[in-house]
C-alpha positions as CSV (number, residue, x, y, z in Angstrom):
1,M,224.1,59.0,46.5
2,S,224.8,55.5,46.2
3,Y,225.0,53.2,43.7
4,Y,225.5,49.4,42.9
5,P,228.9,48.3,41.4
6,L,228.4,46.6,38.1
7,A,228.5,42.5,39.7
8,V,227.1,39.1,39.4
9,L,223.8,38.8,41.1
10,G,224.0,36.0,43.9
11,E,226.7,36.9,46.0
12,W,226.2,39.5,48.6
13,I,226.5,43.3,46.8
14,A,225.9,46.2,48.9
15,P,225.5,50.0,47.2
16,L,228.6,52.0,47.5
17,T,228.7,55.3,48.7
18,E,232.2,56.8,47.4
19,S,231.8,58.5,43.9
20,G,233.2,56.4,41.1
21,A,232.2,54.7,37.8
22,N,231.8,51.0,36.2
23,N,234.7,50.8,33.5
24,K,234.5,48.6,30.4
25,D,236.4,45.8,31.9
26,A,233.7,45.6,34.6
27,Y,231.1,45.1,31.6
28,R,233.7,42.8,29.8
29,L,233.8,40.4,33.1
30,L,229.8,40.2,32.9
31,W,229.6,40.1,29.1
32,D,232.3,36.9,29.4
33,G,230.1,35.2,32.1
34,F,227.3,35.4,30.3
35,L,228.5,34.1,27.3
36,H,230.0,31.2,28.9
37,E,227.0,30.3,30.9
38,F,224.4,30.6,27.9
39,D,226.8,28.1,26.0
40,I,226.4,25.8,28.8
41,L,222.6,25.9,28.7
42,K,223.1,25.5,24.6
43,Q,225.5,22.7,24.8
44,K,222.8,20.8,26.7
45,S,219.7,21.9,24.5
46,C,218.2,24.1,27.2
47,H,218.5,27.6,25.8
48,Y,215.1,27.3,24.5
49,N,214.3,27.1,28.5
50,V,212.6,30.8,29.2
51,D,213.1,30.3,32.6
52,A,216.9,29.3,32.6
53,I,217.3,32.4,30.1
54,A,215.6,34.8,32.6
55,L,217.7,33.7,35.3
56,L,220.9,33.8,32.9
57,L,219.7,37.6,32.4
58,E,218.8,38.5,36.2
59,K,222.3,37.0,37.0
60,Y,224.3,39.0,34.7
61,T,222.1,42.1,33.9
62,S,220.8,43.2,37.3
63,F,223.2,45.7,38.3
64,I,223.4,47.0,34.4
65,P,221.2,50.1,34.1
66,S,218.5,49.9,31.5
67,I,220.1,52.7,29.7
68,T,224.1,53.6,29.9
69,L,224.4,56.6,28.0
70,K,224.4,59.7,30.3
71,V,221.5,61.6,29.7
72,Y,221.9,65.5,30.5
73,G,219.9,67.7,32.5
74,G,219.6,71.5,32.9
75,D,221.7,71.2,35.9
76,D,223.6,68.8,38.2
77,A,220.4,67.7,39.9
78,A,218.4,67.0,37.0
79,T,221.1,65.1,35.1
80,Y,221.2,63.1,38.5
81,R,217.2,62.4,38.0
82,K,217.4,61.6,34.2
83,H,220.2,58.8,34.9
84,P,218.4,55.3,34.8
85,D,218.0,53.9,38.3
86,I,216.1,50.7,36.9
87,S,218.3,47.6,36.1
88,L,218.3,46.5,32.5
89,F,216.9,43.2,33.6
90,D,213.9,44.6,34.9
91,H,213.5,46.4,31.8
92,L,214.0,43.3,29.5
93,K,211.8,41.4,31.8
94,I,208.6,43.8,31.8
95,T,209.4,44.7,27.9
96,A,209.2,40.8,27.2
97,A,205.8,40.5,29.0
98,T,204.1,43.3,27.7
99,A,205.2,42.3,24.3
100,S,203.8,38.9,24.9
101,C,200.4,39.8,26.3
102,L,200.0,42.8,23.7
103,Y,200.5,39.6,21.2
104,D,197.6,38.2,22.5
105,Y,195.3,41.2,23.0
106,Y,195.9,42.2,19.5
107,A,194.9,38.8,17.9
108,A,192.1,38.2,20.1
109,R,190.5,41.8,19.3
110,Y,191.3,42.0,15.7
111,P,191.6,38.4,14.1
112,S,190.3,39.1,10.7
113,K,193.3,41.7,10.7
114,F,195.6,40.1,12.9
115,N,197.4,37.8,10.0
116,E,196.6,40.2,7.1
117,T,197.9,43.8,7.9
118,V,200.2,45.7,10.6
119,L,197.9,47.1,12.9
120,K,200.2,50.2,13.2
121,D,197.1,52.4,14.0
122,E,195.4,50.1,16.6
123,I,198.6,49.5,18.3
124,T,200.0,53.0,18.7
125,N,196.9,54.7,19.5
126,W,196.1,52.8,22.5
127,E,192.9,54.4,24.6
128,I,193.4,57.0,27.2
129,S,191.1,55.4,29.2
130,S,191.5,52.7,32.1
131,G,188.1,51.2,31.5
132,P,188.1,47.4,31.6
133,N,187.1,47.5,27.4
134,S,190.3,49.7,26.8
135,A,192.7,48.5,28.6
136,P,194.9,46.0,26.8
137,L,196.3,44.4,29.9
138,L,195.2,43.0,33.4
139,L,197.2,43.4,36.9
140,V,196.3,39.9,38.4
141,G,197.1,39.6,42.3
142,G,196.9,36.3,44.1
143,D,197.0,36.3,48.2
144,I,196.4,33.6,50.6
145,S,194.1,34.6,53.7
146,G,194.2,32.4,57.0
147,V,198.2,32.2,56.9
148,Q,198.7,33.0,60.5
149,S,196.0,30.4,61.7
150,F,197.4,27.9,59.3
151,I,201.3,27.6,60.0
152,Y,201.2,28.5,63.8
153,T,198.0,26.4,65.1
154,I,199.9,23.2,65.8
155,S,200.7,21.7,69.0
156,S,204.6,21.2,70.1
157,K,204.6,17.7,68.8
158,G,206.8,17.7,66.0
159,A,206.8,21.2,66.0
160,L,209.9,22.2,64.1
161,K,209.4,19.7,60.7
162,S,205.8,20.7,61.1
163,L,206.5,24.6,61.2
164,K,209.0,24.3,58.0
165,G,207.0,21.9,56.2
166,R,203.7,24.2,56.5
167,S,205.7,27.4,55.9
168,F,207.4,25.9,52.5
169,Y,204.1,24.3,51.3
170,L,202.6,27.6,51.2
171,E,205.8,28.8,49.2
172,L,204.8,25.9,46.7
173,L,201.3,26.8,46.6
174,I,201.8,30.4,45.3
175,E,204.3,29.0,42.9
176,H,201.8,26.3,41.9
177,T,198.8,28.5,41.7
178,A,201.2,31.1,39.4
179,D,201.9,28.2,37.0
180,M,198.2,27.1,36.4
181,L,197.6,30.7,35.5
182,L,200.4,31.4,33.3
183,E,200.1,27.8,31.4
184,G,196.5,28.9,30.8
185,L,197.0,32.3,29.6
186,D,200.0,31.0,27.5
187,Q,202.6,33.0,28.9
188,T,205.8,32.5,31.0
189,R,207.6,33.4,34.0
190,C,208.8,36.7,32.8
191,N,205.2,38.0,33.4
192,I,205.3,37.3,37.1
193,I,206.1,40.6,38.7
194,F,206.4,39.2,42.3
195,T,205.9,36.2,44.2
196,G,206.6,35.9,48.0
197,G,205.2,36.6,51.1
198,G,201.8,34.6,50.5
199,H,201.3,37.1,47.7
200,F,201.8,37.0,43.4
201,Y,201.4,39.5,40.7
202,I,201.3,38.6,37.0
203,L,200.8,41.0,34.0
204,A,198.2,39.1,31.7
205,P,196.4,40.2,28.3
206,N,192.8,41.6,29.1
207,T,191.2,38.9,26.5
208,E,188.0,37.1,27.2
209,A,189.8,33.7,27.0
210,A,192.3,35.2,30.0
211,L,189.3,36.0,32.0
212,K,187.8,32.7,31.6
213,T,191.4,31.1,32.8
214,I,191.4,33.6,35.8
215,E,188.1,32.5,36.7
216,H,188.9,28.4,36.1
217,V,192.2,28.6,38.4
218,R,190.3,30.9,41.1
219,S,187.3,28.0,41.6
220,R,189.7,25.2,40.9
221,I,192.7,26.0,43.5
222,N,189.9,27.1,46.1
223,D,187.7,23.8,45.5
224,Y,191.2,21.8,46.3
225,L,191.9,24.2,49.5
226,F,188.4,24.1,50.9
227,R,188.3,20.4,50.7
228,S,191.4,19.5,51.7
229,F,191.7,21.9,54.8
230,N,188.3,22.6,56.0
231,A,188.4,26.1,54.5
232,S,191.3,27.2,57.0
233,I,193.1,28.8,53.7
234,Q,191.7,30.6,50.5
235,M,193.3,31.8,47.5
236,H,192.1,35.1,46.7
237,I,192.7,36.0,43.1
238,R,191.6,39.4,41.7
239,F,192.4,41.3,38.7
240,V,192.1,45.1,37.4
241,P,192.6,46.8,33.8
242,F,195.8,47.9,33.0
243,A,196.2,50.7,30.8
244,K,198.8,52.0,28.3
245,H,199.3,55.2,30.9
246,N,199.6,52.9,33.8
247,F,202.9,52.1,32.4
248,G,204.3,55.7,33.3
249,D,202.1,55.7,36.7
250,A,201.2,52.1,38.2
251,S,200.1,53.1,41.8
252,G,196.4,53.4,40.7
253,P,196.1,49.8,39.3
254,W,198.3,48.5,42.4
255,R,195.7,50.4,45.0
256,E,192.8,49.4,43.1
257,L,193.7,45.9,43.3
258,G,194.8,46.2,47.1
259,R,191.0,47.4,47.4
260,E,189.6,44.3,45.4
261,M,191.8,41.9,47.5
262,E,190.3,43.2,50.6
263,N,187.0,43.1,49.6
264,S,187.3,39.5,48.8
265,K,188.7,38.6,52.1
266,Q,185.5,40.4,53.2
267,H,183.6,37.8,51.5
268,K,185.3,34.6,52.2
269,W,184.2,31.1,50.7
270,E,181.2,33.2,49.7
271,H,180.6,30.2,47.2
272,Y,180.6,27.6,49.6
273,L,178.0,28.8,52.3
274,E,176.1,25.7,51.7
275,D,178.7,23.5,52.7
276,L,179.4,25.9,55.7
277,L,176.3,26.0,57.1
278,A,175.7,22.1,56.6
279,E,175.0,19.6,59.5
280,P,178.0,18.8,61.4
281,A,179.1,15.5,60.3
282,M,180.5,12.9,62.5
283,P,184.2,12.5,63.1
284,E,186.0,10.0,61.2
285,E,186.1,6.5,62.9
286,S,189.9,6.5,64.1
287,C,189.3,10.0,65.4
288,L,186.2,9.1,67.8
289,T,188.2,9.1,70.8
290,R,191.6,11.1,69.8
291,N,192.1,14.2,67.0
292,C,195.4,14.9,65.3
293,D,197.8,15.3,67.8
294,I,199.2,18.3,65.4
295,C,196.3,20.3,64.2
296,G,193.3,18.6,65.9
297,R,191.6,17.8,63.1
298,E,188.7,15.0,63.7
299,D,187.6,14.5,59.8
300,Q,190.6,12.6,58.5
301,P,192.0,9.1,59.0
302,L,194.9,9.5,61.7
303,T,198.2,7.6,61.1
304,A,201.6,7.6,63.0
305,L,203.4,10.8,62.3
306,S,206.7,9.1,61.4
307,D,208.4,5.7,61.0
308,D,209.8,5.5,64.5
309,K,208.0,4.5,67.8
310,S,206.5,7.8,68.5
311,E,203.2,7.7,69.4
312,V,201.8,10.7,67.9
313,L,198.9,10.0,65.6
314,S,198.2,12.8,62.7
315,C,196.2,13.3,59.8
316,Q,197.2,13.1,56.2
317,W,197.6,16.7,55.5
318,C,199.8,16.9,58.7
319,R,201.8,14.0,57.9
320,E,202.5,14.9,54.8
321,Q,203.9,18.6,55.8
322,Y,206.0,17.1,58.6
323,L,207.6,14.9,55.9
324,L,208.4,17.8,53.9
325,G,209.8,19.7,56.8
326,G,211.9,16.6,57.5
327,S,213.0,16.3,54.0
328,L,214.3,19.6,54.0
329,Q,215.9,19.7,57.1
330,A,217.8,16.6,55.7
331,A,218.9,18.0,52.6
332,A,220.0,21.3,54.0
333,R,222.2,19.4,56.3
334,K,224.2,17.7,53.5
335,K,224.9,21.5,51.9
336,G,224.0,19.8,48.7
337,R,222.1,21.8,45.9
338,L,218.3,21.1,46.7
339,V,215.9,20.5,43.7
340,I,212.1,20.0,43.8
341,Y,210.2,17.8,41.3
342,R,206.4,18.0,40.3
343,M,204.8,15.0,39.0
344,K,201.9,14.3,37.8
345,D,202.1,10.8,39.1
346,R,203.1,10.1,43.0
347,P,206.7,9.1,43.0
348,S,207.5,5.8,44.7
349,S,208.7,8.0,47.9
350,E,206.0,8.6,50.3
351,N,207.9,11.8,51.2
352,D,206.0,14.1,48.9
353,M,203.7,17.1,48.9
354,R,200.2,16.8,46.9
355,I,199.1,19.8,45.9
356,D,195.8,19.6,43.8
357,D,196.6,17.3,40.9
358,C,200.3,17.4,41.5
359,F,202.9,16.2,43.4
360,Y,206.2,17.9,45.0
361,H,209.2,15.9,45.6
362,I,212.6,17.2,47.2
363,G,215.8,15.6,45.9
364,E,219.5,16.5,46.0
365,S,220.7,18.1,42.9
366,Y,219.2,17.1,39.4
367,K,219.3,13.5,38.6
368,D,218.1,12.6,34.8
369,E,216.4,9.4,35.8
370,A,214.7,10.9,38.8
371,G,213.4,13.8,37.2
372,K,212.7,12.4,33.7
373,D,209.0,13.0,34.1
374,A,208.7,16.0,36.1
375,S,206.7,18.9,34.5
376,A,208.9,21.4,36.4
377,V,212.1,21.1,38.4
378,F,212.7,23.8,41.0
379,H,216.1,24.6,41.8
380,L,216.5,26.1,45.2
381,N,218.6,29.2,45.7
382,D,220.6,27.8,43.0
383,W,222.5,30.4,40.7
384,D,224.8,28.0,38.7
385,L,223.3,27.9,35.2
386,S,225.2,24.2,34.7
387,D,222.5,22.7,37.0
388,Y,219.7,23.6,34.8
389,V,219.5,20.8,32.5
390,H,216.0,19.6,32.4
391,P,213.7,21.3,29.8
392,H,211.6,22.8,32.8
393,S,214.3,23.7,35.4
394,R,213.5,26.9,37.0
395,P,214.5,28.4,40.3
396,L,212.9,29.1,43.4
397,M,214.4,31.4,46.3
398,A,213.2,30.4,49.5
399,G,214.3,31.2,52.8
400,I,215.3,27.3,54.3
401,Y,218.3,27.9,56.7
402,F,218.4,25.0,59.6
403,S,220.7,24.8,62.2
404,E,222.9,21.8,61.2
405,N,222.6,20.0,64.6
406,C,219.4,20.6,65.7
407,R,216.3,18.5,64.7
408,E,213.7,19.8,66.9
409,L,213.3,23.0,69.4
410,E,214.5,21.1,72.5
411,D,217.6,20.2,70.9
412,M,218.0,24.2,70.0
413,A,217.2,25.4,73.3
414,L,219.9,22.6,75.0
415,Q,222.8,23.2,72.8
416,G,222.6,27.0,72.5
417,F,224.7,29.1,74.8
418,G,223.5,30.2,78.4
419,M,220.1,29.5,79.4
420,N,218.0,26.8,77.9
421,R,215.1,28.7,76.4
422,I,213.2,29.2,73.0
423,G,213.2,32.5,71.1
424,V,210.5,33.5,68.5
425,L,211.4,36.4,66.3
426,K,208.4,38.2,63.8
427,M,209.5,41.2,61.9
428,D,208.9,43.3,58.8
429,V,209.4,46.3,57.3
430,D,207.7,49.7,58.2
431,N,205.6,51.4,56.2
432,L,205.5,49.0,53.2
433,G,202.5,50.6,51.5
434,T,204.0,54.2,51.7
435,I,207.0,52.8,50.3
436,F,205.4,51.7,47.4
437,S,202.9,54.4,47.2
438,Q,205.0,57.6,48.2
439,S,209.0,56.8,48.3
440,V,209.0,57.0,44.3
441,P,207.9,61.0,43.3
442,E,204.5,60.9,41.6
443,N,205.7,61.1,38.1
444,E,208.4,58.5,38.2
445,R,205.9,55.7,39.7
446,T,206.6,53.3,36.7
447,L,205.8,49.8,36.4
448,S,209.5,48.8,36.2
449,R,209.9,50.4,39.2
450,M,207.4,48.8,41.3
451,A,208.6,45.8,39.9
452,S,212.2,46.4,40.6
453,L,211.3,47.4,44.4
454,S,209.5,44.1,45.0
455,R,212.0,42.0,43.5
456,N,214.7,43.3,45.4
457,M,212.3,43.0,48.6
458,S,212.0,39.4,47.9
459,L,215.6,38.8,47.0
460,F,216.4,39.8,50.5
461,F,213.7,38.0,52.3
462,K,213.9,34.7,50.2
463,Y,217.6,34.3,49.3
464,H,220.0,36.8,51.5
465,I,218.4,35.7,54.6
466,N,220.0,32.4,54.1
467,G,223.4,33.7,54.0
468,I,223.2,36.2,56.4
469,L,221.8,33.7,59.4
470,G,224.1,31.1,58.0
471,M,227.4,33.8,58.4
472,D,228.3,32.8,55.0
473,E,231.4,34.1,53.7
474,G,231.2,37.8,52.0
475,Y,228.2,38.5,54.2
476,P,228.2,41.3,56.7
477,L,230.0,40.1,59.8
478,P,227.4,39.0,62.9
479,F,226.7,41.0,65.8
480,L,228.1,38.7,68.9
481,L,227.1,39.7,72.6
482,C,229.9,38.2,74.0
483,D,233.0,36.7,72.4
484,R,231.8,33.2,71.8
485,R,233.8,30.5,69.1
486,N,233.0,29.2,66.2
487,V,229.3,30.7,66.5
488,K,226.6,28.5,64.2
489,R,223.0,29.7,64.6
490,N,220.8,27.4,66.4
491,L,217.8,28.6,64.8
492,T,215.4,27.7,61.8
493,I,213.1,30.1,59.2
494,V,209.9,29.2,59.9
495,Y,208.8,31.7,57.4
496,S,210.7,34.6,55.2
497,G,209.2,36.4,52.2
498,G,207.9,39.6,50.7
499,D,208.7,41.9,53.7
500,D,208.7,39.9,56.8
501,L,209.8,36.8,58.6
502,F,209.3,34.4,61.2
503,L,212.3,32.9,63.1
504,I,212.2,30.1,65.9
505,G,215.3,28.8,67.8
506,H,217.8,29.7,70.9
507,W,216.9,32.9,72.4
508,L,220.5,34.4,72.1
509,D,220.9,33.4,68.2
510,I,217.5,34.9,67.8
511,M,218.5,38.0,69.4
512,E,221.8,38.5,67.8
513,S,220.2,37.6,64.3
514,S,217.5,40.4,64.8
515,F,220.5,42.8,65.0
516,D,222.1,41.1,62.0
517,I,219.0,41.3,59.7
518,N,217.9,45.1,60.5
519,A,221.9,45.8,59.8
520,A,221.9,43.9,57.1
521,L,219.0,45.7,55.5
522,G,220.2,49.0,56.0
523,G,223.3,48.0,54.2
524,F,221.5,46.4,51.2
525,T,219.0,49.2,50.5
526,A,221.6,51.8,51.5
527,N,218.2,53.8,52.2
528,T,217.1,55.4,55.5
529,F,213.7,55.1,55.0
530,I,213.3,51.4,54.5
531,T,213.3,49.9,58.1
532,V,212.1,47.3,59.8
533,S,210.6,46.7,63.4
534,G,210.3,43.5,65.0
535,G,209.0,41.5,68.1
536,M,211.0,38.9,70.2
537,V,209.6,36.7,73.1
538,L,211.0,34.2,75.1
539,G,209.3,30.6,75.4
540,D,209.8,26.9,76.6
541,S,210.7,24.3,73.8
542,H,207.2,22.4,75.0
543,D,205.3,25.6,74.3
544,P,202.4,25.7,72.0
545,V,203.7,27.2,68.7
546,Y,200.7,29.3,68.3
547,H,200.8,31.0,71.9
548,L,204.5,32.0,70.8
549,A,203.3,33.5,67.7
550,Q,200.7,35.2,69.3
551,Q,203.1,36.9,72.0
552,A,205.5,37.7,69.1
553,H,202.9,39.4,67.2
554,A,202.1,41.5,70.2
555,A,205.8,42.2,70.6
556,E,205.9,43.6,67.3
557,K,203.0,45.7,67.4
558,A,204.5,47.4,70.5
559,A,207.9,48.0,68.3
560,K,205.7,49.4,65.7
561,D,203.1,51.5,67.7
562,G,205.7,54.3,68.4
563,T,208.3,55.7,65.8
564,K,209.1,52.3,64.4
565,Q,212.5,51.4,63.5
566,S,212.7,49.4,66.9
567,I,212.9,46.0,68.1
568,T,211.0,44.6,71.3
569,I,212.8,42.2,73.3
570,F,211.4,39.5,75.7
571,S,208.2,41.6,76.6
572,C,206.3,44.8,75.5
573,E,207.9,47.0,78.3
574,H,211.5,46.2,76.4
575,V,211.2,48.0,73.4
576,F,214.1,49.7,71.8
577,K,215.5,51.8,68.8
578,W,217.7,50.2,66.7
579,S,220.4,53.1,67.2
580,L,220.8,51.9,70.5
581,I,221.3,48.3,70.3
582,T,224.9,48.6,70.1
583,L,225.1,49.9,73.4
584,F,223.9,46.5,74.7
585,Q,227.1,45.1,73.4
586,E,229.1,48.3,74.8
587,R,227.8,47.6,78.0
588,I,228.2,43.7,78.0
589,Q,231.6,44.2,76.8
590,S,232.3,46.8,79.4
591,L,231.5,43.8,82.0
592,A,233.2,41.1,80.4
593,G,236.3,41.6,82.5
594,F,234.3,40.0,85.3
595,F,233.8,37.0,83.2
596,T,235.4,34.2,81.5
597,L,234.0,32.0,78.5
598,G,232.8,28.1,79.4
599,R,232.1,25.9,77.0
600,N,228.2,26.7,76.6
601,H,227.8,29.5,79.2
602,L,229.4,32.8,80.6
603,E,231.3,31.8,84.1
604,L,232.1,33.8,87.2
605,P,235.8,33.1,88.2
606,E,236.9,33.3,91.9
607,G,237.1,37.2,93.1
608,S,234.9,38.5,90.5
609,L,231.2,39.6,91.1
610,T,229.0,36.9,92.6
611,R,225.5,36.0,91.0
612,S,223.7,37.5,93.9
613,M,225.6,41.0,93.3
614,L,224.3,40.6,89.7
615,Y,220.8,39.9,90.8
616,R,220.7,42.9,93.2
617,M,221.8,45.4,90.7
618,L,219.3,44.4,88.2
619,L,216.6,44.8,90.5
620,L,217.8,48.1,91.5
621,F,218.3,48.9,88.1
622,R,214.8,48.0,87.2
623,D,213.3,49.7,90.2
624,H,215.4,53.1,89.4
625,R,213.6,52.9,85.6
626,K,210.5,52.4,86.6
627,R,209.9,54.6,89.8
628,K,209.3,58.6,89.1
629,D,210.6,59.0,92.6
630,A,213.2,56.8,92.4
631,G,215.9,59.1,93.5
632,W,216.3,57.4,96.7
633,H,217.7,54.6,95.0
634,L,220.9,56.3,94.2
635,P,221.9,56.2,98.1
636,H,220.7,52.3,98.2
637,L,223.0,52.0,95.1
638,A,226.0,53.6,96.7
639,Y,225.7,51.8,99.3
640,S,225.0,48.1,98.2
641,L,228.0,48.9,95.1
642,G,230.6,50.6,98.1
643,R,230.0,47.7,100.4
644,F,231.5,45.3,97.5
645,R,235.0,44.5,97.4
646,P,236.4,42.6,94.1
647,G,239.0,40.4,94.3
648,K,242.8,41.1,92.7
649,G,242.7,41.7,89.1
650,F,239.2,42.9,89.1
651,E,239.6,46.6,90.9
652,K,239.5,48.4,87.6
653,S,236.4,46.9,85.9
654,W,234.7,47.7,88.9
655,S,235.8,51.1,89.4
656,S,234.6,51.5,85.4
657,L,231.1,50.0,86.4
658,K,230.8,52.5,89.2
659,D,231.7,55.4,87.2
660,Y,229.0,54.8,84.5
661,V,226.3,54.0,87.1
662,F,226.7,57.4,88.7
663,S,227.4,59.2,85.4
664,T,225.3,61.5,84.1
665,N,224.7,60.0,80.9
666,V,223.6,56.5,82.3
667,D,220.9,54.8,80.4
668,W,219.0,52.7,83.1
669,H,216.9,50.7,80.6
670,N,220.1,50.0,78.5
671,L,222.0,48.9,81.9
672,E,219.0,46.7,82.9
673,M,219.1,44.5,79.9
674,A,222.5,44.3,79.9
675,V,222.6,42.7,83.3
676,L,219.6,40.7,82.6
677,I,221.3,39.0,79.4
678,I,224.9,38.3,80.8
679,L,222.7,36.6,83.5
680,M,221.0,34.7,81.3
681,M,224.6,33.5,79.3
682,M,225.3,32.6,82.6
683,R,222.4,29.9,83.4
684,K,222.4,26.4,82.2
685,E,219.9,24.0,83.7
686,N,219.7,20.2,84.2
687,G,222.8,20.2,86.3
688,Q,224.8,22.1,83.8
C-alpha cells in the first residue's frame, strides 16, 4: 500500500510505502500556507479570480483526502476499499463544475418556475435514462488531428526553434479553443476535466444554448485552421450526454465520446469538400521560383525567417512559430518566470503568435503596463500565487525544457559528451485506454477518479518533466552511464503532454533521460501497471526532422510490439526491458577501469585497451548474439582475448572482463551494447 504525504503541490512528491499517518501539524502547515497566499490575492483584489483560487486549492488540497473521517468496513480489506482515494481538490473541482452546469440546465428547462420556487422534485428525481433529452450534462471533448505531420514535417533549417514553436502553438490552440467554449457556455475553468496531448475534456450543461455554442466554436476554429494551414490540422469537437448515474461510472460516456471522435476523424473536413476539390490555385507571386524553406508551402508570401543575414525564407505562419520558439528559448535561458499575454490587438512586438482573432505574446514575469489590456495572462509552470496579480491571471503547465547553451541542433551535437550525433526519443504510456477502462474496479469508475487520473498524468508530462530533465533539486538523481562532472542535459522537449513525449538533443543525454523518465514515472505513480515504452534513434543535426520522427515512431512501435515496458535503442533490433537497463550502467562501470574521463569524451590511457581491440570485441559479441551456431566464436574470443596483454595497472580490470565473458550468466546483447556505447562516448569528430 502506498500513500502521498500531506504536502504542497509544485514540488516533486513521490508516494510513501511505509506505514504511517499524517498528523495535525501537517494539516496546520497546509492551512497556514493556504491562508497566507489567499491573503496575498485578497490584498491585490484578485480573490475573485476563479482561476487563481482554483490554483490555490490545487496547490494546498491535492494531497488531502476528500473525506478525512475513517470509514470502517467489515474487515481490514473492506476498510481499505472504503478509504477515499480522491483528493479534496478533485472533489471540490468536480462539485463546482457540476453545480454550475446544473444551475444553467434547470434555469433553461424550467424558466417560469426557476425564480419562483425550489425545484426539489425536479432536481432530486433525475431521470435514469442516458438519452440526450434526459441527461442534464454534456461531456465535451476536443482533439487535434494531423499533429504528427504538422510538427515534424519541416526541414532542418531553424529546426529547433520551429519545432518548439509549432509544438507550443498547439498547446495554445487547445487552451484557446477551451476558453472559447467556456466563455460561450458562461462556465469557468473548473469545468475543464483535462487538457493536454492535443486533447481537452469539458463538463457542460445540456441546453440549447450550449449546443449552439459548441457548434459555433467548432465551425469558427476549424474555418480559421482550414484557411491558415491548408487543412493540415483540424479540431474535432464532439459531445455526449452525461446522466446522473454516470457520476458513479463515467466509463460509458468516455468510451462513447472516443467513438464519436474517431468517427469525426473518418470524415475530416466534410464541410469543406468544395474547397478541397476546387481547381489548384497558382502559387503566390513570391513562390513562383521558391517555396517556404521550412514547410514547403507556396500559397503564402515569403519573408526572411529572422533578422539576421540568413537566406532562409518562410511563410507567415512558419515565421511566427519560429519566433515563438525563439522567444521561449530566450526566456527559458534567463530562468525567469514566463508569462503569455493574450491580446485582441497585435502588440508592438512582432514576436507574437496569432490564433483566430487573438495574439499571444511571451514576456518575462508580469508587468502591469505590458499586460493591462490582456484578456488573459498565462503563467507558465508557476505555483507562486503572489505572481497572479492580473484579474485574468491563470496557470499554464507546459514542458518547455531547453538546454541553456544550445540554440540549434548542431550546437547540441557538438557540445555533448562523446560522438557528435543527435538522438530522438518518442515515448508514451502503455495501455492507456486499458488503464482508464479497467484499472479502476467497475463499480468505482467515478468521474472524480477519471478526472484525478487524467490530471496527475498531465501533471507528470506537462510539469514534472521539466524538473526531471533539468535535474532540479528534489527530483530523483539522474542516471549517468559514466561519472561525468557538471552534467547539463543538451536536449529540448519538442512535445510533452497527456501521456507521451518527443525529445531531441545529444544522443547520450537523450538516452540517459529516457532512463530518468521511466524511473521517475514509476516513483511518481507507485503503480507497476502504469508503464511506458519508448524508441530512440540516432541522426545527424542536418537530417530532416520528419525522417527522424518516422524512425523514432518505428522504434517505439518495436518496443510496444512485445510485452511493452521496453526501450528501443538506436535500431529495432535493440529492444531492452527497462529492468535490464541498469545492467548497461553496471557493465560500463565494470569497464571504467580502462578509461579516463576527458573534457568531452572518454580516453584510453597508455597500456589500456586499444581502440581496435574494442571494435574487435564489438564484432565478436554481435556475431555471437546473432548466430544460433555461434559456439565456434568462443575459441575465437578466447584466442583474441588471450593474446592481449594489458599494461601495468590494468590487469585486474582485464581479468574481471574475461571472467564475465566466459561465465554462464553472460548477457551477450547487453555486453555488445555496453561496448558500442563506450565507443560512442570515446569518439569526437572534427579533429577533436
